[in-house]
PDB file with one MODEL, atoms N, CA, C and O in Angstrom:
MODEL        1
ATOM      1  N   PRO A   1      89.920  60.999 116.866  1.00  0.00           N
ATOM      2  CA  PRO A   1      88.965  60.945 115.453  1.00  0.00           C
ATOM      3  C   PRO A   1      90.093  59.902 115.171  1.00  0.00           C
ATOM      4  O   PRO A   1      91.185  60.005 115.731  1.00  0.00           O
ATOM      5  N   THR A   2      89.832  58.973 114.357  1.00  0.00           N
ATOM      6  CA  THR A   2      90.773  58.045 113.703  1.00  0.00           C
ATOM      7  C   THR A   2      91.064  58.215 112.103  1.00  0.00           C
ATOM      8  O   THR A   2      90.358  58.304 111.098  1.00  0.00           O
ATOM      9  N   PRO A   3      92.106  58.214 112.312  1.00  0.00           N
ATOM     10  CA  PRO A   3      92.780  57.945 111.051  1.00  0.00           C
ATOM     11  C   PRO A   3      91.599  57.979 109.575  1.00  0.00           C
ATOM     12  O   PRO A   3      91.737  58.953 108.834  1.00  0.00           O
ATOM     13  N   GLU A   4      90.567  57.005 109.223  1.00  0.00           N
ATOM     14  CA  GLU A   4      89.714  57.473 108.061  1.00  0.00           C
ATOM     15  C   GLU A   4      89.231  58.610 108.229  1.00  0.00           C
ATOM     16  O   GLU A   4      88.777  59.236 107.271  1.00  0.00           O
ATOM     17  N   GLU A   5      89.234  59.145 109.581  1.00  0.00           N
ATOM     18  CA  GLU A   5      88.342  61.268 109.502  1.00  0.00           C
ATOM     19  C   GLU A   5      88.915  61.483 109.006  1.00  0.00           C
ATOM     20  O   GLU A   5      88.814  61.431 107.780  1.00  0.00           O
ATOM     21  N   LEU A   6      90.137  61.960 109.781  1.00  0.00           N
ATOM     22  CA  LEU A   6      91.165  62.611 109.686  1.00  0.00           C
ATOM     23  C   LEU A   6      91.545  62.434 108.222  1.00  0.00           C
ATOM     24  O   LEU A   6      92.015  63.432 107.676  1.00  0.00           O
ATOM     25  N   ASP A   7      91.422  61.378 107.534  1.00  0.00           N
ATOM     26  CA  ASP A   7      91.468  61.400 105.869  1.00  0.00           C
ATOM     27  C   ASP A   7      90.870  62.326 105.177  1.00  0.00           C
ATOM     28  O   ASP A   7      91.012  63.201 104.322  1.00  0.00           O
ATOM     29  N   ALA A   8      89.826  61.561 106.188  1.00  0.00           N
ATOM     30  CA  ALA A   8      88.809  62.317 104.705  1.00  0.00           C
ATOM     31  C   ALA A   8      88.731  63.737 104.806  1.00  0.00           C
ATOM     32  O   ALA A   8      88.392  64.372 103.807  1.00  0.00           O
ATOM     33  N   GLU A   9      89.062  64.467 106.131  1.00  0.00           N
ATOM     34  CA  GLU A   9      88.904  65.567 106.681  1.00  0.00           C
ATOM     35  C   GLU A   9      90.173  66.606 105.798  1.00  0.00           C
ATOM     36  O   GLU A   9      90.125  67.743 105.329  1.00  0.00           O
ATOM     37  N   GLN A  10      91.275  65.539 105.872  1.00  0.00           N
ATOM     38  CA  GLN A  10      92.278  65.986 105.205  1.00  0.00           C
ATOM     39  C   GLN A  10      91.698  66.276 103.848  1.00  0.00           C
ATOM     40  O   GLN A  10      91.755  67.465 103.534  1.00  0.00           O
ATOM     41  N   GLN A  11      91.016  65.256 102.751  1.00  0.00           N
ATOM     42  CA  GLN A  11      90.489  65.711 100.958  1.00  0.00           C
ATOM     43  C   GLN A  11      90.370  66.511 101.236  1.00  0.00           C
ATOM     44  O   GLN A  11      90.928  67.494 100.748  1.00  0.00           O
ATOM     45  N   ALA A  12      89.091  66.538 102.752  1.00  0.00           N
ATOM     46  CA  ALA A  12      87.516  67.870 101.375  1.00  0.00           C
ATOM     47  C   ALA A  12      88.244  69.215 101.655  1.00  0.00           C
ATOM     48  O   ALA A  12      87.868  70.122 100.912  1.00  0.00           O
ATOM     49  N   ALA A  13      89.254  69.565 102.610  1.00  0.00           N
ATOM     50  CA  ALA A  13      89.958  70.580 102.541  1.00  0.00           C
ATOM     51  C   ALA A  13      91.466  70.336 101.405  1.00  0.00           C
ATOM     52  O   ALA A  13      91.890  71.174 100.609  1.00  0.00           O
ATOM     53  N   LYS A  14      91.775  69.581 101.543  1.00  0.00           N
ATOM     54  CA  LYS A  14      92.235  69.636 100.154  1.00  0.00           C
ATOM     55  C   LYS A  14      90.891  69.978  98.716  1.00  0.00           C
ATOM     56  O   LYS A  14      91.091  71.118  98.299  1.00  0.00           O
ATOM     57  N   GLU A  15      89.893  69.409  98.085  1.00  0.00           N
ATOM     58  CA  GLU A  15      88.673  70.025  97.587  1.00  0.00           C
ATOM     59  C   GLU A  15      88.582  71.361  97.518  1.00  0.00           C
ATOM     60  O   GLU A  15      88.690  72.027  96.489  1.00  0.00           O
ATOM     61  N   GLN A  16      88.305  71.919  99.029  1.00  0.00           N
ATOM     62  CA  GLN A  16      88.254  73.395  99.070  1.00  0.00           C
ATOM     63  C   GLN A  16      89.215  74.238  99.172  1.00  0.00           C
ATOM     64  O   GLN A  16      88.974  75.420  99.417  1.00  0.00           O
ATOM     65  N   LEU A  17      90.404  73.801  99.011  1.00  0.00           N
ATOM     66  CA  LEU A  17      91.109  74.636  98.358  1.00  0.00           C
ATOM     67  C   LEU A  17      91.491  74.860  97.593  1.00  0.00           C
ATOM     68  O   LEU A  17      92.132  75.887  97.366  1.00  0.00           O
ATOM     69  N   GLN A  18      91.067  73.294  96.300  1.00  0.00           N
ATOM     70  CA  GLN A  18      91.357  73.604  95.124  1.00  0.00           C
ATOM     71  C   GLN A  18      89.830  74.508  94.235  1.00  0.00           C
ATOM     72  O   GLN A  18      89.762  74.725  93.025  1.00  0.00           O
ATOM     73  N   LEU A  19      89.183  74.737  94.882  1.00  0.00           N
ATOM     74  CA  LEU A  19      87.868  75.318  94.301  1.00  0.00           C
ATOM     75  C   LEU A  19      87.844  76.630  95.137  1.00  0.00           C
ATOM     76  O   LEU A  19      86.825  77.270  95.394  1.00  0.00           O
ATOM     77  N   ILE A  20      88.650  76.826  95.384  1.00  0.00           N
ATOM     78  CA  ILE A  20      89.004  78.182  96.124  1.00  0.00           C
ATOM     79  C   ILE A  20      90.090  79.437  94.759  1.00  0.00           C
ATOM     80  O   ILE A  20      89.812  80.587  94.419  1.00  0.00           O
ATOM     81  N   LEU A  21      91.181  78.623  94.358  1.00  0.00           N
ATOM     82  CA  LEU A  21      92.515  78.186  93.757  1.00  0.00           C
ATOM     83  C   LEU A  21      91.419  79.295  92.296  1.00  0.00           C
ATOM     84  O   LEU A  21      91.022  80.450  92.139  1.00  0.00           O
ATOM     85  N   ASP A  22      91.371  77.584  91.362  1.00  0.00           N
ATOM     86  CA  ASP A  22      90.643  77.033  90.492  1.00  0.00           C
ATOM     87  C   ASP A  22      89.441  78.313  90.622  1.00  0.00           C
ATOM     88  O   ASP A  22      88.852  78.523  89.562  1.00  0.00           O
ATOM     89  N   SER A  23      89.023  79.175  91.797  1.00  0.00           N
ATOM     90  CA  SER A  23      87.712  80.345  91.379  1.00  0.00           C
ATOM     91  C   SER A  23      88.275  81.962  91.089  1.00  0.00           C
ATOM     92  O   SER A  23      87.754  82.846  90.410  1.00  0.00           O
ATOM     93  N   SER A  24      89.553  81.970  91.889  1.00  0.00           N
ATOM     94  CA  SER A  24      90.402  82.885  92.226  1.00  0.00           C
ATOM     95  C   SER A  24      91.135  83.135  91.126  1.00  0.00           C
ATOM     96  O   SER A  24      91.356  84.344  91.196  1.00  0.00           O
ATOM     97  N   ARG A  25      91.656  82.707  90.126  1.00  0.00           N
ATOM     98  CA  ARG A  25      92.733  82.852  89.033  1.00  0.00           C
ATOM     99  C   ARG A  25      92.299  83.103  88.044  1.00  0.00           C
ATOM    100  O   ARG A  25      91.415  82.576  87.368  1.00  0.00           O
ATOM    101  N   PRO A  26      93.320  84.491  87.820  1.00  0.00           N
ATOM    102  CA  PRO A  26      92.052  85.586  86.501  1.00  0.00           C
ATOM    103  C   PRO A  26      91.778  85.267  84.813  1.00  0.00           C
ATOM    104  O   PRO A  26      92.120  85.688  83.708  1.00  0.00           O
ATOM    105  N   LYS A  27      91.600  85.052  84.942  1.00  0.00           N
ATOM    106  CA  LYS A  27      91.197  84.601  83.225  1.00  0.00           C
ATOM    107  C   LYS A  27      91.777  85.818  81.988  1.00  0.00           C
ATOM    108  O   LYS A  27      91.231  85.950  80.892  1.00  0.00           O
ATOM    109  N   HIS A  28      92.351  86.205  82.210  1.00  0.00           N
ATOM    110  CA  HIS A  28      93.993  86.538  81.858  1.00  0.00           C
ATOM    111  C   HIS A  28      94.790  88.089  82.728  1.00  0.00           C
ATOM    112  O   HIS A  28      94.212  88.349  83.784  1.00  0.00           O
ATOM    113  N   LEU A  29      96.159  89.200  82.331  1.00  0.00           N
ATOM    114  CA  LEU A  29      96.520  89.686  82.436  1.00  0.00           C
ATOM    115  C   LEU A  29      96.222  90.747  83.217  1.00  0.00           C
ATOM    116  O   LEU A  29      96.540  90.938  84.391  1.00  0.00           O
ATOM    117  N   GLY A  30      95.437  91.588  82.305  1.00  0.00           N
ATOM    118  CA  GLY A  30      94.057  92.995  83.128  1.00  0.00           C
ATOM    119  C   GLY A  30      93.812  92.439  83.736  1.00  0.00           C
ATOM    120  O   GLY A  30      94.490  92.551  84.758  1.00  0.00           O
ATOM    121  N   TYR A  31      92.226  90.872  83.817  1.00  0.00           N
ATOM    122  CA  TYR A  31      92.071  90.842  85.217  1.00  0.00           C
ATOM    123  C   TYR A  31      93.366  90.570  86.583  1.00  0.00           C
ATOM    124  O   TYR A  31      93.218  91.212  87.622  1.00  0.00           O
ATOM    125  N   GLY A  32      94.608  89.569  86.446  1.00  0.00           N
ATOM    126  CA  GLY A  32      95.812  90.680  87.611  1.00  0.00           C
ATOM    127  C   GLY A  32      95.786  91.318  88.357  1.00  0.00           C
ATOM    128  O   GLY A  32      95.613  91.541  89.555  1.00  0.00           O
ATOM    129  N   VAL A  33      96.070  91.747  87.133  1.00  0.00           N
ATOM    130  CA  VAL A  33      96.593  93.375  87.630  1.00  0.00           C
ATOM    131  C   VAL A  33      95.341  93.593  88.350  1.00  0.00           C
ATOM    132  O   VAL A  33      95.112  92.948  89.373  1.00  0.00           O
ATOM    133  N   THR A  34      94.409  94.561  87.839  1.00  0.00           N
ATOM    134  CA  THR A  34      92.736  94.578  87.936  1.00  0.00           C
ATOM    135  C   THR A  34      92.954  94.456  89.510  1.00  0.00           C
ATOM    136  O   THR A  34      93.158  95.349  90.333  1.00  0.00           O
ATOM    137  N   SER A  35      92.825  92.766  89.713  1.00  0.00           N
ATOM    138  CA  SER A  35      92.132  92.175  91.257  1.00  0.00           C
ATOM    139  C   SER A  35      94.038  92.892  92.250  1.00  0.00           C
ATOM    140  O   SER A  35      93.995  93.468  93.337  1.00  0.00           O
ATOM    141  N   GLY A  36      95.474  92.598  91.435  1.00  0.00           N
ATOM    142  CA  GLY A  36      96.358  92.721  92.508  1.00  0.00           C
ATOM    143  C   GLY A  36      96.629  94.167  93.327  1.00  0.00           C
ATOM    144  O   GLY A  36      97.054  94.423  94.454  1.00  0.00           O
ATOM    145  N   VAL A  37      95.953  95.368  91.653  1.00  0.00           N
ATOM    146  CA  VAL A  37      95.861  97.052  92.212  1.00  0.00           C
ATOM    147  C   VAL A  37      94.999  96.832  93.467  1.00  0.00           C
ATOM    148  O   VAL A  37      95.642  96.820  94.516  1.00  0.00           O
ATOM    149  N   SER A  38      93.929  96.690  93.546  1.00  0.00           N
ATOM    150  CA  SER A  38      92.350  95.588  93.928  1.00  0.00           C
ATOM    151  C   SER A  38      92.593  95.908  95.837  1.00  0.00           C
ATOM    152  O   SER A  38      92.209  96.592  96.786  1.00  0.00           O
ATOM    153  N   ASN A  39      93.675  94.637  95.348  1.00  0.00           N
ATOM    154  CA  ASN A  39      93.872  94.255  96.947  1.00  0.00           C
ATOM    155  C   ASN A  39      94.779  95.144  97.706  1.00  0.00           C
ATOM    156  O   ASN A  39      94.806  95.098  98.936  1.00  0.00           O
ATOM    157  N   MET A  40      95.839  96.298  96.730  1.00  0.00           N
ATOM    158  CA  MET A  40      96.744  97.216  97.315  1.00  0.00           C
ATOM    159  C   MET A  40      96.051  98.296  98.297  1.00  0.00           C
ATOM    160  O   MET A  40      96.171  98.663  99.466  1.00  0.00           O
ATOM    161  N   VAL A  41      95.388  98.552  97.349  1.00  0.00           N
ATOM    162  CA  VAL A  41      94.055  99.639  97.666  1.00  0.00           C
ATOM    163  C   VAL A  41      93.215  99.788  98.939  1.00  0.00           C
ATOM    164  O   VAL A  41      93.101 100.779  99.660  1.00  0.00           O
ATOM    165  N   ALA A  42      92.313  97.845  99.121  1.00  0.00           N
ATOM    166  CA  ALA A  42      92.264  97.990 100.069  1.00  0.00           C
ATOM    167  C   ALA A  42      93.413  97.709 101.297  1.00  0.00           C
ATOM    168  O   ALA A  42      92.953  98.410 102.198  1.00  0.00           O
ATOM    169  N   GLY A  43      94.337  97.237 101.704  1.00  0.00           N
ATOM    170  CA  GLY A  43      95.153  97.323 102.111  1.00  0.00           C
ATOM    171  C   GLY A  43      96.166  98.807 102.756  1.00  0.00           C
ATOM    172  O   GLY A  43      96.506  99.046 103.915  1.00  0.00           O
ATOM    173  N   ALA A  44      96.388  99.466 101.690  1.00  0.00           N
ATOM    174  CA  ALA A  44      96.347 101.031 101.926  1.00  0.00           C
ATOM    175  C   ALA A  44      95.408 101.566 102.710  1.00  0.00           C
ATOM    176  O   ALA A  44      95.825 102.002 103.783  1.00  0.00           O
ATOM    177  N   VAL A  45      94.109 101.678 102.469  1.00  0.00           N
ATOM    178  CA  VAL A  45      93.573 102.075 102.841  1.00  0.00           C
ATOM    179  C   VAL A  45      93.006 101.087 104.606  1.00  0.00           C
ATOM    180  O   VAL A  45      92.393 101.639 105.519  1.00  0.00           O
ATOM    181  N   GLY A  46      93.395  99.802 104.601  1.00  0.00           N
ATOM    182  CA  GLY A  46      92.418  99.182 105.849  1.00  0.00           C
ATOM    183  C   GLY A  46      93.993 100.211 106.603  1.00  0.00           C
ATOM    184  O   GLY A  46      93.810 100.537 107.776  1.00  0.00           O
ATOM    185  N   ALA A  47      95.311 100.641 106.014  1.00  0.00           N
ATOM    186  CA  ALA A  47      96.553 100.270 107.234  1.00  0.00           C
ATOM    187  C   ALA A  47      95.723 102.151 107.423  1.00  0.00           C
ATOM    188  O   ALA A  47      95.204 102.232 108.536  1.00  0.00           O
ATOM    189  N   ALA A  48      95.574 103.344 106.677  1.00  0.00           N
ATOM    190  CA  ALA A  48      95.232 104.118 107.042  1.00  0.00           C
ATOM    191  C   ALA A  48      94.105 104.750 108.236  1.00  0.00           C
ATOM    192  O   ALA A  48      94.256 105.765 108.916  1.00  0.00           O
ATOM    193  N   GLY A  49      92.780 103.656 108.236  1.00  0.00           N
ATOM    194  CA  GLY A  49      92.193 103.736 109.211  1.00  0.00           C
ATOM    195  C   GLY A  49      91.970 103.217 110.659  1.00  0.00           C
ATOM    196  O   GLY A  49      91.096 103.340 111.517  1.00  0.00           O
ATOM    197  N   VAL A  50      94.003 102.132 110.446  1.00  0.00           N
ATOM    198  CA  VAL A  50      94.238 101.793 112.226  1.00  0.00           C
ATOM    199  C   VAL A  50      95.284 103.312 112.091  1.00  0.00           C
ATOM    200  O   VAL A  50      94.936 103.965 113.075  1.00  0.00           O
ATOM    201  N   ILE A  51      96.162 103.974 111.479  1.00  0.00           N
ATOM    202  CA  ILE A  51      96.746 104.833 111.594  1.00  0.00           C
ATOM    203  C   ILE A  51      95.742 105.793 112.413  1.00  0.00           C
ATOM    204  O   ILE A  51      96.016 106.259 113.519  1.00  0.00           O
ATOM    205  N   VAL A  52      94.846 105.964 111.891  1.00  0.00           N
ATOM    206  CA  VAL A  52      93.814 107.478 112.790  1.00  0.00           C
ATOM    207  C   VAL A  52      93.081 106.650 113.873  1.00  0.00           C
ATOM    208  O   VAL A  52      92.443 107.110 114.819  1.00  0.00           O
ATOM    209  N   LEU A  53      93.370 104.800 113.439  1.00  0.00           N
ATOM    210  CA  LEU A  53      92.230 104.612 114.444  1.00  0.00           C
ATOM    211  C   LEU A  53      92.839 104.362 115.305  1.00  0.00           C
ATOM    212  O   LEU A  53      92.264 104.819 116.293  1.00  0.00           O
ATOM    213  N   ALA A  54      94.086 103.682 115.685  1.00  0.00           N
ATOM    214  CA  ALA A  54      94.823 102.962 117.480  1.00  0.00           C
ATOM    215  C   ALA A  54      94.987 104.309 118.123  1.00  0.00           C
ATOM    216  O   ALA A  54      94.849 104.212 119.342  1.00  0.00           O
ATOM    217  N   PRO A  55      95.322 105.960 117.579  1.00  0.00           N
ATOM    218  CA  PRO A  55      95.536 107.028 118.470  1.00  0.00           C
ATOM    219  C   PRO A  55      94.371 107.166 119.899  1.00  0.00           C
ATOM    220  O   PRO A  55      94.435 107.434 121.099  1.00  0.00           O
ATOM    221  N   VAL A  56      93.325 106.791 118.871  1.00  0.00           N
ATOM    222  CA  VAL A  56      92.090 108.044 118.845  1.00  0.00           C
ATOM    223  C   VAL A  56      91.672 107.017 119.999  1.00  0.00           C
ATOM    224  O   VAL A  56      91.677 107.284 121.200  1.00  0.00           O
ATOM    225  N   MET A  57      91.310 105.800 119.425  1.00  0.00           N
ATOM    226  CA  MET A  57      90.967 104.664 120.625  1.00  0.00           C
ATOM    227  C   MET A  57      92.309 103.987 121.717  1.00  0.00           C
ATOM    228  O   MET A  57      92.062 102.885 122.207  1.00  0.00           O
ATOM    229  N   GLY A  58      93.155 104.393 121.937  1.00  0.00           N
ATOM    230  CA  GLY A  58      93.851 104.393 123.085  1.00  0.00           C
ATOM    231  C   GLY A  58      94.047 106.371 124.490  1.00  0.00           C
ATOM    232  O   GLY A  58      94.540 106.754 125.551  1.00  0.00           O
ATOM    233  N   THR A  59      93.204 106.849 123.281  1.00  0.00           N
ATOM    234  CA  THR A  59      93.199 108.413 123.736  1.00  0.00           C
ATOM    235  C   THR A  59      92.045 108.172 124.891  1.00  0.00           C
ATOM    236  O   THR A  59      92.051 108.582 126.051  1.00  0.00           O
ATOM    237  N   ALA A  60      90.854 107.218 124.072  1.00  0.00           N
ATOM    238  CA  ALA A  60      89.296 107.123 124.776  1.00  0.00           C
ATOM    239  C   ALA A  60      89.457 106.317 126.283  1.00  0.00           C
ATOM    240  O   ALA A  60      89.200 106.799 127.386  1.00  0.00           O
ATOM    241  N   VAL A  61      90.071 104.647 125.921  1.00  0.00           N
ATOM    242  CA  VAL A  61      90.014 103.650 126.999  1.00  0.00           C
ATOM    243  C   VAL A  61      90.802 104.259 127.971  1.00  0.00           C
ATOM    244  O   VAL A  61      90.381 104.197 129.126  1.00  0.00           O
ATOM    245  N   GLY A  62      92.239 105.047 127.681  1.00  0.00           N
ATOM    246  CA  GLY A  62      93.694 105.776 128.805  1.00  0.00           C
ATOM    247  C   GLY A  62      92.231 106.758 129.803  1.00  0.00           C
ATOM    248  O   GLY A  62      92.096 106.695 131.025  1.00  0.00           O
ATOM    249  N   ALA A  63      91.558 107.367 129.094  1.00  0.00           N
ATOM    250  CA  ALA A  63      91.176 108.436 129.519  1.00  0.00           C
ATOM    251  C   ALA A  63      90.039 107.679 130.594  1.00  0.00           C
ATOM    252  O   ALA A  63      89.783 107.955 131.766  1.00  0.00           O
ATOM    253  N   LYS A  64      89.610 106.873 129.911  1.00  0.00           N
ATOM    254  CA  LYS A  64      88.119 106.451 131.003  1.00  0.00           C
ATOM    255  C   LYS A  64      89.233 105.415 132.468  1.00  0.00           C
ATOM    256  O   LYS A  64      89.130 104.968 133.610  1.00  0.00           O
ATOM    257  N   GLN A  65      90.020 105.517 131.537  1.00  0.00           N
ATOM    258  CA  GLN A  65      90.398 104.486 132.843  1.00  0.00           C
ATOM    259  C   GLN A  65      91.631 105.381 134.134  1.00  0.00           C
ATOM    260  O   GLN A  65      91.878 105.177 135.322  1.00  0.00           O
ATOM    261  N   GLY A  66      92.150 106.416 133.079  1.00  0.00           N
ATOM    262  CA  GLY A  66      92.712 107.140 134.318  1.00  0.00           C
ATOM    263  C   GLY A  66      93.305 108.378 133.817  1.00  0.00           C
ATOM    264  O   GLY A  66      94.461 108.586 133.448  1.00  0.00           O
ATOM    265  N   GLY A  67      92.125 109.294 133.882  1.00  0.00           N
ATOM    266  CA  GLY A  67      91.467 110.182 133.362  1.00  0.00           C
ATOM    267  C   GLY A  67      92.683 110.617 132.032  1.00  0.00           C
ATOM    268  O   GLY A  67      93.089 109.842 131.166  1.00  0.00           O
ATOM    269  N   ILE A  68      93.131 112.290 132.237  1.00  0.00           N
ATOM    270  CA  ILE A  68      93.969 112.546 131.405  1.00  0.00           C
ATOM    271  C   ILE A  68      95.725 112.389 131.944  1.00  0.00           C
ATOM    272  O   ILE A  68      96.216 113.377 132.492  1.00  0.00           O
ATOM    273  N   VAL A  69      96.069 111.890 131.870  1.00  0.00           N
ATOM    274  CA  VAL A  69      97.175 111.651 132.264  1.00  0.00           C
ATOM    275  C   VAL A  69      96.661 109.822 131.535  1.00  0.00           C
ATOM    276  O   VAL A  69      97.527 109.561 130.700  1.00  0.00           O
ATOM    277  N   GLY A  70      95.656 108.674 131.606  1.00  0.00           N
ATOM    278  CA  GLY A  70      96.256 107.857 131.234  1.00  0.00           C
ATOM    279  C   GLY A  70      95.207 108.450 128.982  1.00  0.00           C
ATOM    280  O   GLY A  70      95.113 107.838 127.918  1.00  0.00           O
ATOM    281  N   GLY A  71      94.778 109.754 129.435  1.00  0.00           N
ATOM    282  CA  GLY A  71      93.982 109.499 127.762  1.00  0.00           C
ATOM    283  C   GLY A  71      95.902 109.460 127.263  1.00  0.00           C
ATOM    284  O   GLY A  71      96.445 109.000 126.259  1.00  0.00           O
ATOM    285  N   THR A  72      96.379 110.045 128.280  1.00  0.00           N
ATOM    286  CA  THR A  72      97.642 110.383 126.539  1.00  0.00           C
ATOM    287  C   THR A  72      98.628 109.379 127.027  1.00  0.00           C
ATOM    288  O   THR A  72      99.129 108.574 126.243  1.00  0.00           O
ATOM    289  N   VAL A  73      98.801 109.390 127.769  1.00  0.00           N
ATOM    290  CA  VAL A  73      99.900 107.321 127.859  1.00  0.00           C
ATOM    291  C   VAL A  73      98.789 106.448 126.779  1.00  0.00           C
ATOM    292  O   VAL A  73      99.207 105.996 125.713  1.00  0.00           O
ATOM    293  N   GLY A  74      97.437 106.296 127.182  1.00  0.00           N
ATOM    294  CA  GLY A  74      96.764 106.282 125.417  1.00  0.00           C
ATOM    295  C   GLY A  74      96.703 106.907 124.241  1.00  0.00           C
ATOM    296  O   GLY A  74      96.246 106.416 123.209  1.00  0.00           O
ATOM    297  N   LEU A  75      97.366 108.488 124.428  1.00  0.00           N
ATOM    298  CA  LEU A  75      97.773 108.157 122.952  1.00  0.00           C
ATOM    299  C   LEU A  75      98.842 108.196 122.666  1.00  0.00           C
ATOM    300  O   LEU A  75      99.019 108.456 121.476  1.00  0.00           O
ATOM    301  N   VAL A  76      99.787 108.033 123.300  1.00  0.00           N
ATOM    302  CA  VAL A  76     101.359 108.058 123.028  1.00  0.00           C
ATOM    303  C   VAL A  76     101.203 106.509 122.947  1.00  0.00           C
ATOM    304  O   VAL A  76     101.370 106.545 121.728  1.00  0.00           O
ATOM    305  N   GLY A  77     101.106 105.776 123.080  1.00  0.00           N
ATOM    306  CA  GLY A  77     101.034 104.009 122.844  1.00  0.00           C
ATOM    307  C   GLY A  77     100.315 103.979 121.469  1.00  0.00           C
ATOM    308  O   GLY A  77     100.754 103.501 120.423  1.00  0.00           O
ATOM    309  N   GLY A  78      99.376 104.457 121.638  1.00  0.00           N
ATOM    310  CA  GLY A  78      97.843 103.850 120.264  1.00  0.00           C
ATOM    311  C   GLY A  78      99.142 104.502 119.095  1.00  0.00           C
ATOM    312  O   GLY A  78      99.087 104.157 117.915  1.00  0.00           O
ATOM    313  N   GLU A  79     100.039 105.264 119.491  1.00  0.00           N
ATOM    314  CA  GLU A  79     100.939 106.284 118.356  1.00  0.00           C
ATOM    315  C   GLU A  79     101.890 104.580 118.019  1.00  0.00           C
ATOM    316  O   GLU A  79     101.678 103.848 117.052  1.00  0.00           O
ATOM    317  N   ARG A  80     102.918 104.331 119.147  1.00  0.00           N
ATOM    318  CA  ARG A  80     103.272 103.430 118.736  1.00  0.00           C
ATOM    319  C   ARG A  80     102.615 102.033 117.756  1.00  0.00           C
ATOM    320  O   ARG A  80     102.541 101.531 116.635  1.00  0.00           O
ATOM    321  N   VAL A  81     102.321 101.941 118.884  1.00  0.00           N
ATOM    322  CA  VAL A  81     101.358 100.773 117.573  1.00  0.00           C
ATOM    323  C   VAL A  81     101.744 100.853 115.869  1.00  0.00           C
ATOM    324  O   VAL A  81     102.111 100.082 114.982  1.00  0.00           O
ATOM    325  N   ILE A  82     101.498 101.916 115.994  1.00  0.00           N
ATOM    326  CA  ILE A  82     101.609 102.120 114.533  1.00  0.00           C
ATOM    327  C   ILE A  82     103.063 102.047 113.802  1.00  0.00           C
ATOM    328  O   ILE A  82     103.174 101.292 112.836  1.00  0.00           O
ATOM    329  N   VAL A  83     103.937 102.646 114.144  1.00  0.00           N
ATOM    330  CA  VAL A  83     105.243 103.040 113.545  1.00  0.00           C
ATOM    331  C   VAL A  83     105.332 101.738 114.134  1.00  0.00           C
ATOM    332  O   VAL A  83     106.392 101.113 114.095  1.00  0.00           O
TER     333      VAL A  83
ENDMDL
END
């Protein structure tokens, strides 16, 4: 790409970023707090899902590849991912 094309891409990216920032700014404190709490809850729910799914998936993959020993290693490995 030419320097002009790179400059045009950079300018377009800056404009898109500004649009995103402008649209996501809260109108007042209440909206900001609600949005922040919502994001924290979503993150906590996602983390809880990983805590449950990592050992289960590790067990399933390990059992498929190596029987009972592989399942046990997968379970322990999945738990280590969490910690």
